[in-house]
Backbone as JSON, one array per atom type, in Angstrom:
{
  "sequence": "XXXXXXXXXXXXXXXXXXXXXXXXXXXXXXXXXXXXXXXXXXXXXXXXXXXXXXXXXXXXXXXXXXXXXXXXXXXXXXXXXXXXXXXXXXXXXXXXXXXXXXXXXXXXXXXXXXXXXXXXXXXXXXXXXXXXXXXXXXXXXXXXXXXXXXXXXXXXXXXXXXXXXXXXXXXXXXXXXXXXXXXXXXXXXXXXXXXXXXXXXXXXXXXXXXXXXXXXXXXXXXXXXXXXXXXXXXXXXXXXXXXXXXXXXXXXXXXXXXXXXXXXXXXXXXXXXX",
  "N": [[-87.5, 19.57, 13.84], [-88.81, 22.34, 12.21], [-88.97, 23.07, 8.7], [-87.57, 25.97, 7.1], [-89.73, 28.52, 5.81], [-90.11, 28.84, 2.4], [-90.2, 31.55, 0.38], [-91.59, 32.39, -2.62], [-91.32, 34.41, -5.5], [-94.03, 36.0, -7.21], [-94.9, 35.05, -10.51], [-94.63, 35.82, -14.05], [-96.5, 34.2, -15.62], [-98.4, 33.69, -13.56], [-99.39, 36.24, -12.95], [-100.51, 36.83, -15.43], [-102.51, 34.92, -15.46], [-104.34, 35.97, -13.73], [-106.14, 37.4, -15.1], [-109.35, 38.62, -15.42], [-110.03, 37.6, -12.98], [-109.27, 37.67, -9.51], [-108.5, 41.02, -8.85], [-105.38, 42.49, -9.84], [-103.05, 43.72, -7.62], [-101.16, 46.56, -7.62], [-98.38, 48.68, -7.01], [-96.15, 51.5, -6.98], [-92.65, 51.58, -6.1], [-89.52, 52.73, -4.86], [-87.42, 52.49, -3.17], [-85.65, 50.39, -0.8], [-86.78, 50.19, 1.91], [-89.46, 51.07, 1.47], [-90.3, 49.24, -0.45], [-90.29, 46.92, 1.07], [-92.47, 47.37, 2.77], [-94.56, 47.5, 0.93], [-94.48, 45.02, -0.26], [-95.73, 42.86, 1.12], [-98.37, 43.16, 0.57], [-98.88, 43.71, -2.12], [-99.22, 42.44, -5.48], [-97.64, 43.08, -7.6], [-94.82, 45.11, -8.0], [-93.95, 48.16, -9.27], [-91.09, 49.66, -10.37], [-91.11, 52.66, -10.98], [-90.6, 55.14, -13.58], [-91.54, 57.4, -12.58], [-90.11, 58.02, -10.38], [-88.47, 60.03, -11.13], [-89.93, 62.39, -10.7], [-90.96, 62.15, -8.0], [-88.84, 61.4, -6.38], [-86.43, 62.57, -7.33], [-87.06, 65.17, -8.04], [-87.57, 66.22, -10.61], [-89.4, 67.91, -13.24], [-90.84, 66.33, -14.96], [-90.92, 62.95, -16.33], [-88.85, 62.69, -18.08], [-86.16, 63.23, -17.54], [-84.89, 61.2, -16.05], [-82.42, 58.61, -15.78], [-80.99, 55.55, -17.19], [-79.14, 54.49, -15.41], [-80.09, 55.57, -12.99], [-82.56, 54.2, -12.82], [-81.74, 51.56, -12.64], [-80.37, 51.62, -10.19], [-82.53, 52.2, -8.42], [-84.07, 49.95, -8.96], [-82.43, 47.88, -7.99], [-82.5, 48.48, -5.26], [-85.23, 48.08, -4.66], [-85.51, 45.37, -5.22], [-83.89, 44.32, -3.22], [-85.43, 44.93, -1.03], [-87.76, 43.48, -1.26], [-89.57, 40.33, -1.57], [-91.67, 38.77, -2.39], [-93.49, 39.96, -4.28], [-93.9, 40.41, -7.84], [-91.44, 42.12, -9.62], [-91.23, 44.91, -11.66], [-89.39, 46.94, -13.83], [-89.29, 50.22, -15.02], [-88.45, 51.22, -18.32], [-86.48, 53.92, -19.06], [-86.99, 57.1, -20.76], [-85.65, 57.33, -24.01], [-84.15, 55.01, -24.02], [-85.07, 52.83, -25.38], [-86.48, 53.43, -27.69], [-85.09, 53.81, -30.1], [-84.35, 51.45, -31.55], [-85.19, 47.94, -31.8], [-82.94, 46.44, -31.13], [-81.31, 48.15, -29.59], [-83.07, 48.55, -27.5], [-83.15, 45.95, -26.49], [-80.49, 45.54, -25.55], [-80.38, 47.44, -23.47], [-82.56, 46.68, -21.85], [-81.79, 44.09, -21.16], [-79.56, 44.68, -19.64], [-80.78, 46.0, -17.48], [-82.25, 43.86, -16.34], [-80.19, 42.05, -15.72], [-78.6, 43.5, -13.89], [-80.3, 44.23, -11.86], [-81.94, 42.06, -11.21], [-84.63, 41.94, -11.58], [-87.93, 40.88, -12.73], [-89.24, 41.71, -15.05], [-89.64, 44.27, -17.61], [-90.98, 47.55, -18.27], [-92.41, 49.41, -20.92], [-93.37, 52.31, -22.81], [-95.96, 52.92, -25.22], [-97.81, 51.92, -28.16], [-98.78, 50.66, -31.09], [-96.45, 51.56, -32.3], [-94.47, 50.38, -30.83], [-94.67, 47.75, -31.3], [-92.92, 45.99, -32.79], [-90.62, 46.14, -31.22], [-91.44, 45.15, -28.68], [-92.08, 42.54, -29.42], [-89.55, 41.65, -30.23], [-88.11, 41.73, -27.81], [-89.59, 39.98, -26.1], [-89.36, 37.59, -27.47], [-86.8, 36.97, -26.92], [-86.58, 36.37, -24.28], [-87.21, 38.39, -22.45], [-89.59, 39.52, -20.38], [-92.32, 41.72, -20.96], [-94.15, 44.48, -19.83], [-96.63, 46.45, -21.13], [-97.63, 49.87, -21.94], [-100.12, 52.07, -22.48], [-102.31, 54.72, -23.76], [-102.45, 57.6, -21.86], [-99.27, 58.54, -22.03], [-96.63, 59.31, -20.15], [-93.94, 59.82, -20.92], [-94.19, 60.87, -23.4], [-95.15, 63.37, -23.08], [-94.41, 65.87, -24.05], [-94.96, 65.86, -26.81], [-97.63, 65.26, -26.74], [-98.76, 67.47, -25.72], [-99.16, 67.96, -23.03], [-100.63, 66.54, -20.0], [-103.01, 64.9, -21.02], [-106.23, 63.51, -20.88], [-107.03, 60.47, -22.44], [-109.12, 59.24, -25.1], [-111.59, 60.44, -24.68], [-113.01, 61.43, -26.74], [-114.9, 59.8, -29.19], [-113.71, 59.37, -31.65], [-111.09, 58.83, -31.12], [-110.94, 56.27, -30.24], [-110.48, 54.04, -31.96], [-107.76, 54.18, -32.59], [-106.56, 53.81, -30.04], [-107.56, 51.33, -29.32], [-106.33, 49.84, -31.29], [-103.68, 50.14, -30.49], [-103.78, 48.68, -28.08], [-104.39, 46.05, -28.98], [-102.11, 45.63, -30.52], [-99.92, 45.55, -28.69], [-100.61, 43.34, -27.2], [-100.59, 41.29, -29.14], [-97.9, 41.37, -29.74], [-96.75, 40.2, -27.58], [-96.73, 41.19, -24.96], [-97.21, 40.76, -21.44], [-99.01, 42.03, -19.86], [-100.85, 45.14, -19.7], [-100.63, 48.56, -19.04], [-103.18, 50.89, -18.62], [-103.42, 54.17, -18.86], [-104.78, 57.28, -17.74], [-107.27, 57.25, -19.17], [-110.44, 57.41, -20.76], [-113.22, 56.17, -18.99], [-115.26, 54.37, -20.15], [-113.92, 53.44, -22.45], [-111.62, 52.22, -21.39], [-112.82, 50.11, -20.02], [-113.91, 48.76, -22.17], [-111.6, 47.99, -23.65], [-110.43, 46.31, -21.79], [-112.22, 44.2, -21.85], [-111.8, 43.31, -24.43], [-109.2, 42.32, -24.61], [-106.95, 39.53, -23.96], [-104.99, 39.57, -22.13], [-104.04, 40.84, -18.86], [-105.3, 44.05, -17.93], [-104.04, 46.97, -16.44], [-105.13, 49.48, -14.53], [-104.77, 53.03, -14.27], [-106.11, 55.86, -13.39], [-108.26, 55.07, -14.99], [-110.39, 52.59, -15.24], [-112.53, 50.86, -12.93], [-113.16, 48.42, -13.84], [-110.91, 47.34, -14.94], [-108.32, 44.8, -14.94], [-106.61, 45.08, -12.86], [-105.1, 47.48, -10.61], [-103.01, 50.38, -10.37], [-101.1, 52.74, -8.5], [-99.1, 55.66, -7.97], [-96.99, 55.49, -5.27], [-96.36, 57.66, -3.58], [-98.36, 59.46, -4.19], [-100.76, 58.17, -3.3], [-100.26, 58.01, -0.62], [-100.37, 60.58, 0.23], [-98.15, 62.25, -0.11], [-97.35, 63.83, -2.17], [-96.94, 67.02, -3.8], [-98.73, 67.91, -5.75], [-101.62, 66.25, -6.51], [-102.99, 63.94, -8.74], [-106.36, 63.97, -10.06], [-107.53, 61.45, -10.23], [-106.58, 59.96, -8.16], [-107.02, 58.24, -5.11], [-106.47, 59.19, -1.87], [-104.94, 57.41, 0.62], [-103.7, 58.03, 2.9], [-102.17, 60.73, 4.76], [-99.44, 61.54, 4.82], [-97.59, 63.58, 4.42], [-98.49, 65.72, 5.94], [-98.31, 64.62, 8.51], [-95.55, 64.08, 8.68], [-94.47, 66.64, 8.34], [-95.46, 67.84, 10.67], [-94.1, 66.34, 12.61], [-91.45, 67.04, 12.07], [-91.54, 69.77, 12.62], [-92.07, 69.69, 15.38], [-89.71, 68.5, 16.27], [-87.82, 70.47, 15.51], [-88.62, 72.59, 17.17], [-88.09, 71.47, 19.7], [-85.31, 71.22, 19.57], [-84.52, 73.9, 19.39], [-85.39, 74.9, 21.82], [-83.9, 73.47, 23.53], [-85.0, 71.18, 24.56], [-84.61, 68.74, 23.49], [-81.6, 66.97, 22.96], [-82.85, 64.91, 25.64], [-82.03, 63.7, 29.0], [-82.43, 60.94, 28.71], [-81.65, 60.48, 26.15], [-78.95, 60.71, 25.91], [-75.51, 59.81, 26.65], [-74.12, 58.67, 29.65], [-71.15, 58.99, 31.71], [-69.01, 56.19, 32.37], [-69.16, 54.51, 35.48], [-66.63, 54.93, 37.85], [-64.46, 52.39, 39.11]],
  "CA": [[-87.28, 20.99, 13.51], [-89.55, 22.69, 11.0], [-88.2, 23.65, 7.62], [-87.88, 27.39, 6.87], [-90.68, 28.77, 4.74], [-89.5, 29.4, 1.2], [-91.1, 32.5, -0.28], [-91.29, 32.49, -4.05], [-91.94, 35.58, -6.14], [-95.05, 35.79, -8.23], [-94.32, 34.94, -11.84], [-95.39, 36.39, -15.16], [-97.71, 33.4, -15.9], [-99.41, 33.85, -12.51], [-100.02, 37.54, -13.16], [-101.34, 36.71, -16.63], [-103.68, 34.08, -15.13], [-105.3, 36.72, -12.92], [-107.07, 38.05, -16.01], [-110.76, 38.35, -15.17], [-110.23, 37.0, -11.65], [-108.96, 38.63, -8.44], [-107.72, 42.12, -9.41], [-103.94, 42.55, -9.56], [-102.71, 44.89, -6.81], [-99.86, 47.09, -8.04], [-97.95, 49.98, -6.5], [-94.75, 51.83, -7.26], [-91.7, 51.72, -4.99], [-88.21, 53.15, -5.39], [-86.42, 52.26, -2.13], [-85.79, 49.11, -0.11], [-87.76, 50.21, 3.01], [-90.83, 51.16, 0.96], [-90.59, 47.97, -1.09], [-90.59, 45.95, 2.12], [-93.83, 47.64, 3.24], [-95.5, 47.2, -0.15], [-94.33, 43.64, -0.71], [-96.65, 41.9, 1.75], [-99.74, 43.44, 0.15], [-99.0, 43.87, -3.57], [-98.84, 41.36, -6.4], [-96.63, 43.6, -8.53], [-94.2, 46.39, -7.66], [-93.35, 48.85, -10.42], [-90.05, 50.67, -10.13], [-91.56, 53.56, -12.03], [-89.8, 56.32, -13.9], [-92.09, 58.48, -11.74], [-89.05, 58.38, -9.44], [-87.94, 61.32, -11.59], [-90.69, 63.45, -10.05], [-91.19, 62.05, -6.57], [-87.57, 61.22, -5.66], [-85.35, 63.44, -7.81], [-87.51, 66.54, -8.18], [-87.73, 66.68, -11.98], [-90.76, 68.34, -13.59], [-91.48, 65.22, -15.64], [-90.13, 61.72, -16.25], [-87.87, 62.66, -19.17], [-84.77, 63.4, -17.11], [-84.29, 60.09, -15.31], [-81.52, 57.83, -16.63], [-80.95, 54.11, -17.0], [-78.41, 54.24, -14.16], [-81.03, 55.85, -11.91], [-83.56, 53.15, -12.74], [-81.07, 50.36, -12.14], [-80.14, 51.82, -8.76], [-83.8, 52.03, -7.71], [-84.46, 48.55, -9.12], [-81.64, 47.08, -7.06], [-83.0, 48.73, -3.91], [-86.54, 47.44, -4.51], [-85.29, 43.92, -5.17], [-83.36, 43.99, -1.88], [-86.46, 45.13, -0.02], [-88.96, 42.68, -1.52], [-89.3, 38.92, -1.81], [-92.87, 38.08, -2.88], [-94.12, 40.6, -5.44], [-93.19, 40.47, -9.11], [-90.89, 43.47, -9.76], [-91.09, 45.41, -13.02], [-88.63, 48.2, -13.87], [-89.56, 51.07, -16.18], [-87.38, 51.64, -19.22], [-86.61, 55.38, -19.16], [-87.02, 57.77, -22.06], [-84.42, 57.32, -24.8], [-83.38, 53.77, -23.88], [-85.68, 51.72, -26.13], [-87.21, 53.89, -28.87], [-84.27, 53.87, -31.31], [-84.45, 50.2, -32.29], [-85.34, 46.77, -30.93], [-81.63, 46.0, -30.67], [-80.93, 49.04, -28.49], [-83.98, 48.23, -26.4], [-82.73, 44.67, -25.9], [-79.26, 45.73, -24.77], [-80.67, 48.18, -22.25], [-83.44, 45.88, -21.01], [-80.99, 42.99, -20.62], [-78.73, 45.25, -18.58], [-81.66, 46.22, -16.33], [-82.56, 42.58, -15.71], [-78.96, 41.47, -15.17], [-78.04, 44.26, -12.78], [-81.27, 44.37, -10.77], [-82.59, 40.81, -10.87], [-86.08, 42.08, -11.74], [-88.56, 39.88, -13.59], [-89.75, 42.26, -16.31], [-89.49, 45.71, -17.84], [-92.15, 48.22, -18.84], [-92.13, 50.49, -21.86], [-94.55, 53.04, -23.26], [-96.23, 52.94, -26.65], [-98.66, 50.87, -28.68], [-98.39, 50.1, -32.39], [-95.06, 51.93, -32.62], [-93.57, 49.52, -30.06], [-95.01, 46.36, -31.6], [-91.73, 45.24, -33.18], [-89.69, 46.1, -30.09], [-91.96, 44.23, -27.68], [-91.92, 41.2, -29.98], [-88.11, 41.34, -30.22], [-87.7, 41.48, -26.42], [-90.22, 38.8, -25.53], [-88.81, 36.42, -28.15], [-85.46, 36.75, -26.38], [-86.62, 36.07, -22.85], [-87.44, 39.55, -21.59], [-91.01, 39.81, -20.25], [-92.63, 43.15, -21.14], [-95.44, 45.09, -19.52], [-96.83, 47.58, -22.03], [-98.24, 51.06, -21.33], [-100.76, 52.87, -23.53], [-103.17, 55.78, -23.27], [-101.62, 58.74, -21.51], [-97.9, 58.05, -21.84], [-95.93, 60.49, -19.65], [-92.69, 60.12, -21.63], [-94.55, 61.59, -24.63], [-95.92, 64.55, -22.66], [-94.06, 67.03, -24.87], [-95.66, 65.78, -28.09], [-99.07, 65.18, -26.47], [-99.22, 68.79, -25.3], [-99.56, 67.94, -21.62], [-101.22, 65.31, -19.47], [-104.39, 64.97, -21.51], [-106.97, 62.25, -20.82], [-107.18, 59.85, -23.76], [-110.33, 58.5, -25.41], [-112.84, 61.13, -24.35], [-113.72, 61.57, -28.01], [-115.05, 58.48, -29.79], [-112.84, 59.2, -32.81], [-109.78, 58.37, -30.65], [-111.03, 54.9, -29.76], [-109.89, 53.06, -32.88], [-106.3, 54.23, -32.43], [-106.19, 53.25, -28.76], [-107.84, 49.89, -29.39], [-105.26, 49.26, -32.11], [-102.5, 50.07, -29.61], [-103.98, 47.58, -27.13], [-104.24, 44.78, -29.7], [-100.73, 45.51, -31.0], [-99.01, 45.12, -27.63], [-100.97, 41.96, -26.84], [-100.1, 40.4, -30.19], [-96.44, 41.37, -29.71], [-96.29, 39.33, -26.5], [-96.76, 41.79, -23.63], [-97.99, 39.92, -20.53], [-100.01, 42.91, -19.27], [-100.76, 46.48, -20.26], [-101.13, 49.66, -18.22], [-104.05, 51.87, -19.29], [-103.32, 55.38, -18.03], [-105.48, 58.49, -18.15], [-108.12, 56.84, -20.27], [-111.87, 57.5, -20.49], [-113.67, 54.94, -18.33], [-115.91, 53.4, -21.04], [-112.94, 52.85, -23.35], [-110.78, 51.3, -20.59], [-113.61, 48.9, -19.78], [-114.04, 48.05, -23.45], [-110.32, 47.37, -23.98], [-110.26, 45.2, -20.85], [-113.03, 43.1, -22.36], [-111.3, 42.83, -25.72], [-107.88, 41.69, -24.49], [-106.78, 38.3, -23.2], [-103.98, 39.84, -21.1], [-104.56, 41.76, -17.85], [-105.14, 45.49, -18.02], [-103.77, 47.58, -15.15], [-105.63, 50.84, -14.67], [-104.37, 54.18, -13.45], [-106.97, 56.87, -13.99], [-108.95, 54.4, -16.09], [-111.68, 52.01, -14.89], [-112.57, 49.8, -11.93], [-113.32, 47.16, -14.57], [-109.6, 46.82, -15.33], [-107.94, 43.59, -14.24], [-105.79, 45.48, -11.72], [-104.93, 48.92, -10.44], [-101.72, 50.84, -9.87], [-100.96, 54.14, -8.16], [-97.79, 56.09, -7.48], [-97.06, 55.34, -3.82], [-96.35, 58.97, -2.92], [-99.68, 60.06, -4.39], [-101.79, 57.55, -2.47], [-99.94, 58.24, 0.79], [-100.47, 62.0, 0.53], [-96.8, 62.81, -0.02], [-97.07, 64.64, -3.36], [-97.43, 68.41, -3.77], [-99.91, 67.95, -6.62], [-102.15, 64.9, -6.64], [-103.96, 63.82, -9.83], [-107.74, 63.82, -9.64], [-107.95, 60.04, -10.18], [-105.95, 59.3, -7.01], [-107.61, 58.23, -3.78], [-105.42, 59.25, -0.86], [-105.17, 56.5, 1.74], [-102.97, 58.58, 4.03], [-101.77, 62.12, 4.61], [-98.16, 61.47, 5.51], [-96.87, 64.85, 4.34], [-98.92, 66.51, 7.1], [-97.75, 63.99, 9.71], [-94.09, 64.26, 8.68], [-94.2, 68.06, 8.58], [-95.7, 68.09, 12.09], [-93.02, 65.73, 13.38], [-90.24, 67.86, 11.88], [-91.76, 71.02, 13.37], [-91.9, 69.39, 16.81], [-88.27, 68.3, 16.49], [-87.13, 71.77, 15.41], [-88.94, 73.35, 18.38], [-87.37, 70.86, 20.82], [-83.89, 71.57, 19.46], [-84.33, 75.32, 19.67], [-85.65, 75.15, 23.25], [-83.01, 72.54, 24.23], [-85.76, 70.07, 25.15], [-83.99, 67.55, 22.91], [-81.84, 65.68, 23.59], [-83.0, 64.84, 27.09], [-81.11, 62.75, 29.66], [-82.63, 59.58, 28.2], [-81.11, 60.38, 24.8], [-77.52, 60.96, 25.97], [-74.72, 58.75, 27.29], [-73.39, 59.08, 30.85], [-69.81, 58.42, 31.89], [-68.96, 54.95, 33.12], [-68.8, 54.7, 36.87], [-65.27, 54.48, 38.19], [-64.43, 51.31, 40.09]],
  "C": [[-87.97, 21.31, 12.19], [-88.65, 23.34, 9.96], [-88.56, 25.12, 7.45], [-88.83, 27.55, 5.7], [-89.96, 29.44, 3.57], [-90.53, 30.29, 0.51], [-90.67, 32.65, -1.73], [-92.01, 33.71, -4.64], [-93.05, 35.14, -7.09], [-94.39, 35.83, -9.6], [-95.21, 35.61, -12.88], [-96.62, 35.54, -15.5], [-98.79, 33.56, -14.84], [-100.12, 35.19, -12.63], [-100.96, 37.47, -14.36], [-102.62, 35.93, -16.33], [-104.69, 34.79, -14.24], [-106.29, 37.51, -13.78], [-108.5, 37.63, -15.7], [-111.05, 37.73, -13.82], [-109.97, 38.05, -10.58], [-108.11, 39.75, -9.01], [-106.27, 42.13, -8.93], [-103.65, 43.85, -8.8], [-101.3, 45.33, -7.15], [-99.61, 48.44, -7.39], [-96.53, 50.24, -6.96], [-93.95, 51.78, -5.96], [-90.35, 52.02, -5.61], [-87.08, 52.86, -4.41], [-86.68, 50.93, -1.45], [-86.8, 49.17, 1.04], [-89.21, 50.28, 2.52], [-91.23, 49.86, 0.27], [-90.96, 46.91, -0.06], [-92.01, 46.13, 2.64], [-94.86, 47.23, 2.19], [-95.59, 45.7, -0.42], [-95.37, 42.68, -0.13], [-98.09, 42.07, 1.28], [-99.93, 43.42, -1.37], [-98.62, 42.6, -4.32], [-97.66, 41.8, -7.27], [-96.14, 44.95, -8.04], [-93.57, 46.95, -8.93], [-92.32, 49.85, -9.93], [-90.24, 51.69, -11.24], [-90.58, 54.68, -12.32], [-90.39, 57.57, -13.26], [-91.14, 58.84, -10.61], [-88.42, 59.72, -9.83], [-88.6, 62.47, -10.86], [-90.62, 63.34, -8.53], [-89.92, 61.86, -5.75], [-86.55, 62.28, -6.04], [-85.77, 64.87, -8.1], [-87.59, 67.08, -9.58], [-89.19, 67.09, -12.22], [-91.55, 67.25, -14.29], [-90.54, 64.02, -15.62], [-88.97, 61.68, -17.25], [-86.43, 62.59, -18.66], [-84.13, 62.21, -16.43], [-83.52, 59.18, -16.26], [-81.62, 56.34, -16.34], [-80.22, 53.77, -15.7], [-79.29, 54.51, -12.94], [-81.97, 54.67, -11.72], [-82.97, 51.84, -12.24], [-80.82, 50.46, -10.65], [-81.42, 51.61, -7.96], [-84.28, 50.58, -7.8], [-83.72, 47.64, -8.16], [-82.16, 47.25, -5.63], [-84.33, 48.01, -3.68], [-86.4, 45.92, -4.45], [-84.75, 43.5, -3.81], [-84.45, 44.07, -0.82], [-87.69, 44.27, -0.19], [-88.57, 41.23, -1.72], [-90.48, 38.17, -2.41], [-93.4, 38.65, -4.2], [-93.24, 40.47, -6.69], [-92.72, 41.92, -9.3], [-90.66, 43.79, -11.24], [-90.36, 46.75, -12.96], [-88.97, 48.95, -15.15], [-88.3, 51.29, -17.01], [-87.53, 53.15, -19.41], [-86.56, 55.88, -20.6], [-85.65, 57.7, -22.73], [-83.64, 56.03, -24.75], [-83.95, 52.61, -24.7], [-86.32, 52.14, -27.45], [-86.42, 53.75, -30.17], [-84.4, 52.62, -32.17], [-84.67, 49.06, -31.32], [-84.0, 46.31, -30.35], [-81.13, 46.84, -29.49], [-81.78, 48.74, -27.27], [-83.55, 46.94, -25.71], [-81.49, 44.84, -25.05], [-79.55, 46.41, -23.44], [-81.57, 47.38, -21.3], [-82.69, 44.71, -20.38], [-80.1, 43.48, -19.49], [-79.56, 45.47, -17.32], [-81.91, 44.91, -15.59], [-81.33, 41.96, -15.06], [-78.5, 42.17, -13.9], [-79.01, 44.44, -11.61], [-81.83, 43.04, -10.29], [-84.1, 40.87, -10.99], [-86.62, 41.04, -12.72], [-88.92, 40.43, -14.96], [-89.45, 43.73, -16.41], [-90.81, 46.25, -18.38], [-91.71, 49.3, -19.81], [-93.43, 51.06, -22.4], [-94.69, 52.95, -24.78], [-97.03, 51.74, -27.1], [-98.15, 50.29, -29.98], [-96.94, 50.42, -32.74], [-94.05, 51.04, -31.91], [-93.8, 48.04, -30.33], [-93.76, 45.52, -31.89], [-90.77, 45.08, -32.0], [-90.15, 45.12, -29.02], [-91.79, 42.79, -28.15], [-90.46, 40.75, -29.92], [-87.66, 40.98, -28.81], [-88.29, 40.17, -25.9], [-89.71, 37.51, -26.19], [-87.44, 36.04, -27.61], [-85.43, 36.67, -24.86], [-86.8, 37.24, -21.92], [-88.94, 39.83, -21.52], [-91.26, 41.32, -20.27], [-94.04, 43.46, -20.65], [-95.54, 46.33, -20.4], [-97.55, 48.71, -21.3], [-98.79, 51.92, -22.46], [-101.72, 53.88, -22.9], [-102.36, 57.04, -23.06], [-100.23, 58.2, -21.19], [-97.01, 59.23, -21.43], [-94.63, 60.82, -20.37], [-92.94, 60.89, -22.92], [-95.29, 62.88, -24.33], [-95.64, 65.77, -23.53], [-94.82, 67.02, -26.2], [-97.18, 65.73, -27.9], [-99.64, 66.52, -26.03], [-99.71, 68.83, -23.88], [-100.2, 66.62, -21.25], [-102.71, 65.28, -19.79], [-105.05, 63.58, -21.47], [-107.24, 61.75, -22.23], [-108.55, 59.17, -23.89], [-111.63, 59.17, -25.01], [-113.67, 61.41, -25.6], [-113.74, 60.22, -28.7], [-114.1, 58.27, -30.97], [-111.42, 58.81, -32.42], [-109.78, 56.88, -30.34], [-110.32, 53.89, -30.65], [-108.38, 53.01, -32.72], [-105.86, 53.54, -31.15], [-106.47, 51.75, -28.69], [-106.77, 49.19, -30.22], [-103.98, 49.13, -31.31], [-102.6, 48.86, -28.67], [-103.78, 46.23, -27.81], [-102.79, 44.56, -30.13], [-99.79, 45.0, -29.9], [-99.33, 43.7, -27.16], [-100.4, 40.98, -27.86], [-98.57, 40.31, -30.2], [-95.88, 40.54, -28.55], [-96.24, 39.95, -25.13], [-97.63, 40.93, -22.71], [-99.07, 40.71, -19.8], [-99.83, 44.28, -19.88], [-101.36, 47.49, -19.29], [-101.98, 50.56, -19.11], [-104.07, 53.11, -18.41], [-104.12, 56.52, -18.64], [-106.43, 58.26, -19.3], [-109.59, 56.93, -19.86], [-112.4, 56.15, -20.02], [-114.33, 53.94, -19.28], [-114.92, 52.71, -21.98], [-112.06, 51.86, -22.6], [-111.52, 50.0, -20.32], [-113.73, 48.08, -21.06], [-112.74, 47.31, -23.79], [-110.06, 46.17, -23.06], [-111.04, 43.98, -21.32], [-112.51, 42.51, -23.65], [-110.02, 42.01, -25.6], [-107.91, 40.4, -23.67], [-105.7, 38.46, -22.12], [-104.56, 40.83, -20.09], [-104.31, 43.22, -18.21], [-104.97, 46.04, -16.6], [-104.12, 49.05, -15.25], [-104.95, 51.83, -13.75], [-105.07, 55.39, -14.07], [-107.73, 56.29, -15.16], [-110.31, 53.88, -15.61], [-111.52, 50.96, -13.8], [-112.74, 48.44, -12.57], [-112.0, 46.58, -15.04], [-109.24, 45.62, -14.45], [-107.02, 43.85, -13.04], [-105.7, 46.98, -11.68], [-103.52, 49.22, -9.97], [-101.82, 52.32, -9.54], [-99.5, 54.41, -7.81], [-97.88, 56.16, -5.95], [-97.12, 56.69, -3.11], [-97.68, 59.68, -3.07], [-100.7, 59.49, -3.41], [-101.52, 57.71, -0.97], [-100.01, 59.72, 1.18], [-99.13, 62.68, 0.71], [-96.49, 63.78, -1.16], [-97.64, 66.04, -3.21], [-98.7, 68.56, -4.59], [-100.37, 66.52, -6.86], [-103.16, 64.85, -7.77], [-105.37, 63.53, -9.31], [-108.2, 62.37, -9.52], [-107.41, 59.3, -8.96], [-106.85, 59.38, -5.78], [-106.48, 58.21, -2.77], [-105.81, 58.38, 0.33], [-104.4, 56.92, 2.99], [-102.63, 60.02, 3.74], [-100.42, 62.31, 5.31], [-97.39, 62.79, 5.46], [-97.22, 65.73, 5.54], [-98.3, 65.95, 8.37], [-96.25, 64.23, 9.8], [-93.74, 65.71, 8.96], [-94.39, 68.4, 10.06], [-94.6, 67.52, 12.95], [-91.74, 66.56, 13.27], [-90.35, 69.18, 12.64], [-91.55, 70.81, 14.86], [-90.44, 69.19, 17.15], [-87.52, 69.62, 16.49], [-87.39, 72.61, 16.67], [-88.18, 72.8, 19.59], [-85.9, 71.2, 20.78], [-83.66, 73.01, 19.86], [-84.57, 75.68, 21.14], [-84.79, 74.25, 24.14], [-83.78, 71.46, 24.99], [-85.27, 68.73, 24.61], [-82.54, 67.87, 22.6], [-82.01, 65.79, 25.1], [-82.02, 63.84, 27.68], [-81.23, 61.34, 29.1], [-82.06, 59.38, 26.8], [-79.61, 60.62, 24.75], [-76.83, 59.83, 26.73], [-73.95, 59.3, 28.48], [-72.01, 58.45, 30.87], [-69.94, 57.08, 32.62], [-68.56, 55.24, 34.56], [-67.42, 54.14, 37.14], [-65.32, 53.41, 39.26], [-63.63, 51.74, 41.33]]
}
């Protein structure tokens, strides 16, 4: 009798070792069924705070809470078994101090079973990332366009299009690497700068609206499947599920109104009397 195949999750060292090699495939997921579909293809699943927009209907990511993120993290962990799972730290749960960040990140890891957390910010998060990683919490960093700072940035503005911004963004990249982050997301960043930062760092860069030269790519699952009302220009849509789902719902509504559904094959007959 053959032994059952043991599936082991990808680890932080394995993701780090993909630097400069096969690109890291990353996608977001927020539910167990979607995580199950993503898991067989992705190296890393991000339980993104983008759930605020695509699941809960908020205008931005600011409104989602730690309890929300833990709930989605638990669902994704139940639905996956191979990919490394990273959970976003939501706005207001890590900025106050490294100690507050540690308490909240430890809670996320304990209650979800995820491997790592992600937080936004470069040089300002240097101390916090160092504090977490020194205490056993792997951190994925996120620089460039940081959605949690959309209010202070004045909107979703591409970063690094002016050369005078490069020094600041390069400093952010070096700061998170030196603090111990195992990878860094480069979002909404001018292509030449993203390529340059990828070449400068020893940790993998994960691009979203950045460069094909990054060590990996990530997209919001609803964007790439054609489920979002507004799709960013950097997204390639690999499906148009909103159209398909809308058509299916319309067909169902028509069948109900014309009494075509349920048909005899969808109902239960009485048992025959003996």
